[in-house]
N, C-alpha and C positions, 0 to 999 in steps of 0.2 A: 624664387616663386614656385609654388607647387603646381605639377602638370599631372595629367592622367594618361596612362599608356595601356591600350587594350593588348592583351595577352592571350594566345592559344596553346593550350596545354594537355596534359593528361586528364585534367579535371574540367575540360572544356575550356569556355570564354571566360576570363577574369579580368579585372581592372585593377592595374597597380599604380598608386598614387605614389609619386617621388617629391618630398617635401625637403626645406632647408633644415638642417641639424648640425649645429657648430661642434658638436661632441664627435661626429663621425669623421673619420679620416678623409672621405670624399667631399664632407660638406652637405651630405644629404642621408635621409633615411628612406625606407620604403614600407609600405602596407598594401596588402592585396585584398580584392573585395569581390563578392560574386556578381554584384549588380551596379551599373553605372551610376544610379543614384546613392548608393551607400559611399562609392568613391567620391563622388562630389559633395556630399555632407561632410566626409572627413577632411576634405581638402579646404572648405570654407571654415570648418572648425579650427583645423591647424593653422591656417593663416591668421585667424582671429587670436588664437592663442600665442601664436609668435609675435604679435603687434602688441599685445597685452603685457608682454615681459620683458625686461632687459636682457640683452644676450651677453653683456659685459657688467661686471662689478666695478671697473674702474672708470669707464666711459659711459656717462649717463646724460650729459647735457650737450647742448650745441657747442659751448664754448670749449668743452673737454674734446668733444670730436674735432674740432676745428685745430686745437693744440696738437692731438695726435697726428692730424694730416701735416700740417707745417713741419714736425718732426720726421715725418717720413719723406717728404719733398726735399728737405734739407740733409738728411744724413744718408738715405739710401735711393731716393728717386720714386716719385710716384708711379705706380702700376708698371715697375720695372724699368722705367727711364733713368737717365743718369740724374745725379743730386743737383739742385739749381743752384745758380751763382747767388752772390751776395745781393747782387742788384736785384734780381728776381725775387729773393726772399723778401727783401724790404718791400716790394711791390705787392708780394702776397699778404704780408702782414698789414698793409693798408687796407686791403679788401677784407681781410678778416676782422680788422677793427670795425669796419663798416656793418659786417653780418653781426657782430656781438652788441652792436648798438640797438638791435631790434630787440624788442620786449617778447623774449621767448618764453611762452606760459606752459609749455609742454617740455618732458622730456625726449630726448633723441627716438627712443622707441616707440614714443606714443604719436609722433608726428605722421601726418596722412598729407595726401595731394591737395585738399584744400588749405591747409596750414602754409604750404609753401607758396600756393597762390596769393594768399594774404601777405606773406613775405615780399612776394613779387610786387604788389599793389603799394605797399611801404617803400620798396626802393625806388620805384617810379615817381613816387610823390615827392621824395625827400633828395633825390639825386638825379644827376643828367641819364639820359638814356645808355651813353656809352659807359659809365661808371655801374649803373644798375646791371648792364649786361654782364660785365665782367665780375660783378660781385655774386650773381646768381650763378654763373659758370663755375667760380669758386666754391660755392656752396654744393652745387650738384657733383663736382670732382671729389668733396670731402665723402659726401654720401657713398658714392661709387667705391672709394678707397675702404670705407669703413665696411661696406657690404662685402667686398672681397675678402676681408679679415675676418668675417663671421661677426662684427660687432652690431650691425644692423642687419634685419632680416631681408628687407627688401627695398627696392629703389623707389621710395615715395615722391622722389622729385622728377620722375620720367616725364618727358614730354612737356615740362613747364620751363618755359624759356622766354628771353628776350631778344629780338633780332637785333643786331648791331647796327644794321643799316636802317635809315629812315628816309621817308620820300622828302624831308627837307635838307637832305644832306648835300652839300655841294659837290659837285663834280670835281674830280681831279683837275689842276691846272697843269696843262702841258705846253712848255714854250716851243714856238716854231724853230724851224733851222734857221731862218732870219734872225731872230731874236737870240737864239745861242751864239750865233757868229758875233752879233753885236756884244754879246756878254763877254765873250773871248776877247774881241778886239778891245774892249775896255780893260781886261786885265793886262794885255800888251801894252797898251798907254801908260797905265799905273805903274808898271814895272820898270819903266824907262823914264819916269818923270826925272826932272833934275834935283827935286827935293829928295835928298838920300833917305830921310826917316821914312818916307811913304815907299820909295822905290825898293828900300830893303825889305820892308813887310811884304811887298808884293813879288818878291823874288821867291817867296814860299807860297803865297796865296796863288800866283799865277799857275804853277803846275797843278797845285791842288783842284783848281778849277777846270783845267783842261782834263785831269783824270776823272773827275766827277762825271763830266759831260760823256766821254770816251768809254767810261765802263760800266755806268749805272750802279755802281758801289754806292751803298748808305753811307751817309757822313761818317756815322760812328766806326765805319770799316775802313774808310781812306785815312780818316784821321789816326788810326792804330795800325796803318799799313806797314808792314816791316821791309827794309831794304833788300834783304835776301829774298823776299818774293817777287821782285820785279826781275823777270827772267824770262828767256825764251819768247821775246816779243810781246809779253803780256804780263799778268800779275796774277799772283796766286793770292786766294782770300781765304784767309782761315783765323782770323781774330778780330776783335771789335772792341770799343769802348763800351762798357757797361754803364749802367744808370748810376752806379756809385762812383763813376769816374775812375775805374780802373779798368785795365787791359785784360780781357777774357777771350775765350773762345767765341764763334759766331752763335748768335741765338739758337740756332738749330743746326744739326749736322748738314742739312742742304744749303746752308751758308758757306760750305765749304766748296771753293769752285775755282776755275782759271779763266781768265777774260783775256782775250786778244786784244791788244792796244794797237792804236795807229803808230807807225814809226817816229812821227814827229814829236808826239805826246811822250814815248820812251826818252827819246834823246832829251827833251827838255827836262824830264825828271831826273834823268842821270847826271845832267849838267848842274842841276841844283844840288844834287847829294854830293857830287864831287867837288864843287867849287864853292857853294856857300851854305849847306847845312851843318848846324852845330852838331858836335858829337852826342850821341844817345845811347846810354847803356840799354835802352829799348830797342835799338836798331830800329829806329822810327824813319821812315821816309821824309817826314815833314816836321821834325821835332821844334818845339818852341827855344827860346835861347838858352833855357835851364835844361835843355836835353830831354823834357818830358814832354808829353803830348800837348797839343794846341787844344785850348778850351774851347768846346764846340760853340757856346755863346759868342766868345770872341771872333771865331772864324765867320759866323752869321753876322754879326753886326759889323764888324772893322773890315771884314773880306768881303764875303758875298753881297751885302745891300749896298756897300761902296761901288761895286762894280755895277749892280742894277742901276744905281743913280747915275754913274758915268755913262752908262748905255742908253739912258732915257727910258729904262724900263719901271716906270711908275705908274700906279693907278692912284685916280682921284677920289676921294670919299668925303663926306661930311661928317664933322666933329664937334659938338656943341655950338652949333650955327657956324663953323668955320670950314673953310675947304683945305683938306690936309692931303698930302701925298706921302704915299708908302711903296716900298717896293713891290712889284708885281708878282715875284716868283719869290720861293726859299729854296735852300740848297736842295732839299729832297725833291724839287720839281725836275731837277737834271736826271734823276732816277727814272721818272716818268718819261722825259724826253729819249732817254735811252731805248726804254721799251717802245716807244711809239715807232722809233726808227727801225727796231728789229721786225716790227709787225708791217711796217711800209716795205720792207725788204722781203716779206713773206717768208721769214724763218720759220722753221718747224716750232709747232707749239711746245713740245718738249724741251727743244733747246732753248726756248724763251724762258720756261720756268727754270732750267738749270742756270742760267746766265744770271737772272734776277735772283737767284738763291731761294726760291719759294719751295717750301716744304710739301705742300699740297698744291696740285695742280689749278684746285678750284679757286685758289686765291688769285693766280694768275689770271683765269677767267673773269672772278669777280671784278677785279680792278681794271683790267684792259679788254674784256669782252667786247665793249661797244666799239673799240677800236679795230678789233679782229673783223666785225660785222660790216664796218665801214670800209674796210679794204675789200673785203670779199664782195661787196655791192658794186665797187668799182669794174669788177671783172665781169658783172652781169650786164645784159642790154637792158637799159631802162625801159618799161615797158608795163602798163597797168594791167592789173589781175585780170579784169574781163577781156582784154585783148588777148593775154597770154592763153585764157581759156579757149578763146575762138580760133586761135592758131593751132590748137591741137587737133 
């Protein structure tokens, strides 16, 4: 985007216009004028000229731009980041297909903010808010990458967004300490049943459940956890199961962390690994009988939900006129429980961010800010606003 800079030199006061120029080594060119009006006129005209002609002979359409963006993400990493994993690539390809389904009547260099607003309206009419948010974010990421490469002249999608949250979003579900104790007691009972088939499965599921509650790890992290990483009274997190069902690194570098565990949890996992765990060439803590990782859906349905039912942690709802019961929690809710306990213990916010593996502290605040406020409020003497003012 062009800007105007006031200069004072031997010729007195002049006005220099800096404007994008893909042919220049710096990506910019400069023109100097005697008056501010001339500089402004040039700026407006140069911006119009840039928007009226393509800067690339190879990338003219949105589809071509998205193809270039995907190629960069896969092979070198967008904006200098590391290349994406196969699972993330599949996710991005899904979003790109949504964007390409829109009827783009203009070429890339002709697009303006109102065109992007129309695209946003189409997304919101045809997709859920969550999907629309991700698709528009992907589109903007593509625009920024092409702008950095001199393929488009300016960010015509700037400031046009879809908030990921909604006033209709349900708050996160957090089990209480009593409910977690009931869940763990159910796991203990299931692992000690006389039915050997059930007991055998729960020799694996029980330590998984304890680790989930004691560490706040994501399900895809403890399913892929390595035996070598259980050490020094805790567990090192450095890999996860990705969308395509393959073991990879954690989603972000912030996912790499070390979490202290309760001694009983460590002993339980070590006992399982030494006495019951099948051999695994992937060095898994909790391998399936074939030595590969446990299927997340099997763990949820045959493990976690069974424990919920055993513990009586069910909720009632109506379906087709009939009363149906379903598990009150999901495996991910144990992660929220872990965070809530850290907050109750008034652990430093940066420490909570680290232990949760959040790349941005805003994520920690967005998800758990209400819990932090609640704990902080407990420290304050309850008093009305007017009474507090009178006491001053």
